[in-house]
C-alpha positions as CSV (number, residue, x, y, z in Angstrom):
1,K,0.2,15.1,78.9
2,K,-0.4,17.8,76.6
3,D,-0.6,21.4,77.9
4,P,-4.2,22.2,77.8
5,K,-3.5,26.4,76.8
6,K,-1.6,25.7,74.1
7,F,-3.8,25.6,71.0
8,R,-5.9,21.6,70.7
9,G,-5.9,20.0,67.3
10,F,-7.4,17.5,66.0
11,S,-6.9,14.5,63.5
12,Y,-9.4,14.4,60.3
13,P,-10.8,11.2,61.8
14,T,-11.3,12.7,64.8
15,Y,-12.8,15.9,63.4
16,L,-15.1,14.2,61.4
17,D,-16.0,11.8,64.8
18,I,-17.0,15.0,66.2
19,R,-19.2,16.2,63.3
20,E,-21.3,13.4,63.0
21,Q,-21.8,12.5,66.9
22,N,-21.7,15.9,68.7
23,T,-25.4,17.1,70.0
24,V,-24.7,21.1,70.3
25,F,-23.1,22.3,66.7
26,S,-25.2,22.5,63.9
27,D,-22.5,21.7,62.0
28,V,-18.7,21.8,62.6
29,M,-15.5,23.0,59.9
30,G,-11.9,22.4,60.7
31,F,-9.3,24.3,58.7
32,N,-5.3,24.5,59.2
33,L,-2.7,27.3,57.7
34,A,0.6,26.1,55.2
35,L,2.5,28.5,53.6
36,I,2.6,27.7,49.5
37,G,4.6,29.1,46.8
38,L,2.4,31.2,44.4
39,G,2.8,31.8,40.6
40,Q,4.5,30.5,37.6
41,K,8.3,29.1,37.6
42,G,10.8,32.4,38.5
43,D,7.7,34.4,39.3
44,T,6.6,32.3,42.4
45,R,6.2,34.0,45.9
46,R,4.9,33.1,49.2
47,A,1.8,33.2,50.1
48,F,-0.9,31.7,52.9
49,S,-3.3,30.0,52.3
50,A,-6.3,27.6,54.6
51,I,-6.7,24.4,53.8
52,V,-10.3,23.7,55.2
53,T,-13.3,20.8,55.0
54,S,-15.8,21.3,52.6
55,N,-18.3,23.6,55.2
56,Y,-15.8,25.7,56.1
57,F,-18.2,28.9,54.1
58,S,-21.7,27.9,55.4
59,V,-20.2,27.5,58.9
60,L,-18.6,30.9,59.3
61,G,-21.7,31.8,57.4
62,V,-19.9,33.2,54.3
63,P,-21.5,33.6,50.6
64,L,-18.7,33.3,48.4
65,A,-18.7,36.5,46.4
66,R,-18.4,34.5,43.0
67,G,-18.6,30.7,41.8
68,R,-18.8,28.0,44.2
69,A,-17.7,26.3,48.1
70,F,-15.8,23.5,48.2
71,L,-18.2,20.5,47.2
72,P,-18.1,17.3,50.1
73,E,-15.4,14.5,47.7
74,E,-13.6,17.2,47.2
75,E,-12.2,17.0,51.4
76,T,-12.2,13.8,50.5
77,P,-8.5,12.8,52.2
78,G,-7.3,10.9,48.8
79,H,-8.9,12.7,45.8
80,N,-6.2,15.0,45.8
81,T,-8.7,17.6,43.7
82,P,-7.1,20.4,42.1
83,V,-9.9,23.2,42.8
84,A,-8.8,26.7,44.6
85,I,-11.1,29.9,46.3
86,V,-9.3,32.8,46.4
87,S,-9.2,36.1,48.2
88,Y,-11.0,38.8,47.2
89,S,-7.7,41.0,47.1
90,Y,-5.8,38.7,44.4
91,W,-9.3,39.1,42.5
92,Q,-8.7,42.9,42.9
93,K,-5.3,42.3,41.7
94,H,-6.6,40.5,38.5
95,D,-8.2,43.8,37.9
96,V,-11.4,42.0,38.8
97,D,-11.4,39.8,36.0
98,P,-15.0,37.6,35.9
99,N,-12.7,35.1,33.8
100,V,-10.7,34.4,37.0
101,L,-13.0,31.8,37.8
102,G,-12.6,28.7,36.1
103,S,-8.6,30.3,35.3
104,Q,-5.6,28.3,36.6
105,L,-3.2,29.0,39.3
106,L,0.3,27.4,39.9
107,I,0.7,26.1,44.3
108,N,4.1,24.4,44.9
109,G,4.3,24.7,40.8
110,R,0.7,22.7,40.5
111,S,-2.0,23.8,38.5
112,F,-5.3,24.4,40.2
113,T,-8.9,26.0,39.6
114,I,-10.0,28.6,40.9
115,I,-13.7,27.9,41.7
116,G,-14.7,30.6,44.2
117,I,-13.5,34.3,45.3
118,T,-14.3,35.4,49.1
119,P,-16.4,38.1,50.0
120,K,-14.9,41.5,50.3
121,G,-13.2,42.0,53.6
122,F,-12.8,38.7,54.8
123,V,-10.1,37.4,56.1
124,G,-11.0,33.9,57.2
125,T,-11.1,32.5,61.6
126,M,-6.5,33.6,62.0
127,Q,-6.9,38.0,62.7
128,I,-3.0,37.7,62.4
129,L,-3.0,36.4,58.6
130,S,-4.9,36.4,56.4
131,P,-5.2,33.5,53.7
132,E,-4.8,34.9,50.0
133,V,-6.2,30.7,48.2
134,W,-8.1,28.4,50.8
135,L,-7.6,24.8,49.6
136,P,-9.9,21.8,50.3
137,M,-8.4,19.4,52.3
138,S,-7.9,16.5,49.8
139,V,-4.8,18.4,49.2
140,Y,-3.6,18.4,52.7
141,D,-0.5,16.4,52.2
142,Q,0.9,16.9,49.3
143,V,0.9,21.5,50.6
144,A,1.3,21.6,54.5
145,N,4.2,22.2,56.2
146,D,3.2,20.8,59.7
147,F,5.3,23.9,61.5
148,E,5.4,22.8,64.7
149,S,4.5,19.2,64.1
150,E,8.2,16.9,64.8
151,N,6.1,13.7,63.9
152,K,4.4,14.6,60.7
153,T,1.7,11.7,59.7
154,T,-1.3,12.4,56.9
155,I,-3.6,13.6,57.0
156,E,-5.9,10.0,58.0
157,D,-4.0,9.6,60.6
158,R,-5.8,9.4,63.7
159,K,-2.7,10.6,66.0
160,G,-2.0,13.1,63.9
161,T,-2.9,16.9,65.0
162,Q,-3.6,19.4,61.9
163,L,-7.4,20.0,61.9
164,R,-8.1,23.2,64.2
165,I,-11.9,22.9,64.8
166,M,-14.6,25.5,64.9
167,G,-18.5,24.5,65.2
168,R,-21.2,27.2,64.8
169,L,-24.1,26.0,67.8
170,K,-27.2,24.7,67.3
171,P,-30.3,28.0,68.2
172,G,-30.9,28.1,71.3
173,M,-28.2,26.3,72.1
174,T,-25.1,28.4,74.8
175,A,-22.0,27.3,75.6
176,S,-22.3,27.0,78.8
177,A,-24.9,23.7,78.2
178,A,-22.7,22.7,75.4
179,K,-19.9,22.2,77.4
180,P,-21.4,18.9,79.6
181,A,-22.1,17.0,75.8
182,L,-18.8,18.4,74.5
183,E,-16.5,17.1,77.5
184,G,-18.9,13.2,77.3
185,L,-18.3,13.3,73.4
186,A,-14.5,14.1,74.2
187,A,-14.3,11.4,76.8
188,N,-16.3,8.7,74.6
189,L,-13.2,9.4,71.6
190,E,-10.4,9.3,74.3
191,R,-11.7,5.6,75.4
192,A,-12.2,4.6,72.0
193,Y,-8.8,5.7,71.0
194,P,-6.8,6.2,73.8
195,V,-3.9,8.6,73.1
196,E,-0.3,7.3,73.8
197,Q,1.3,9.5,76.3
């Protein structure tokens, strides 16, 4: 059995089931962090990125300062859509240049188009690490490091545990009222997709 006190990771297919089948959240998003190489050859530095589902910013209720969020198709595994959203502090380091939107960013030697800029002061969902770049879920297999995982799985593998998930409770829904519904959903998924011990 897995240690329940540890952070629970979910696979992308399980995340989709939770997003579609739950009755307590208005929406559910998924994310993880990866360490990436940012910049040109000879001038690459390590930076944290968040790899996120397309609804990440809307679930958090965070409007972008500039540009747009990811589109649902940019999250689909296999699409490998090379688009990125950068932090406000990244933009400040580039002199708040309006032409940053639409410009190219090299990540692990691959070119990504900047489509958005996060609002000032937004640091993501992890208190300790603040990403400089947000990437769509479809590029997960290209950029993820799988720090904690000894058995690396692809994003489409139901046995994977890559994602942390977070939901926004429906208006009027309390955490205590949500608990039994989520436990029921978890039991259904466990029955449908038994986990090997």
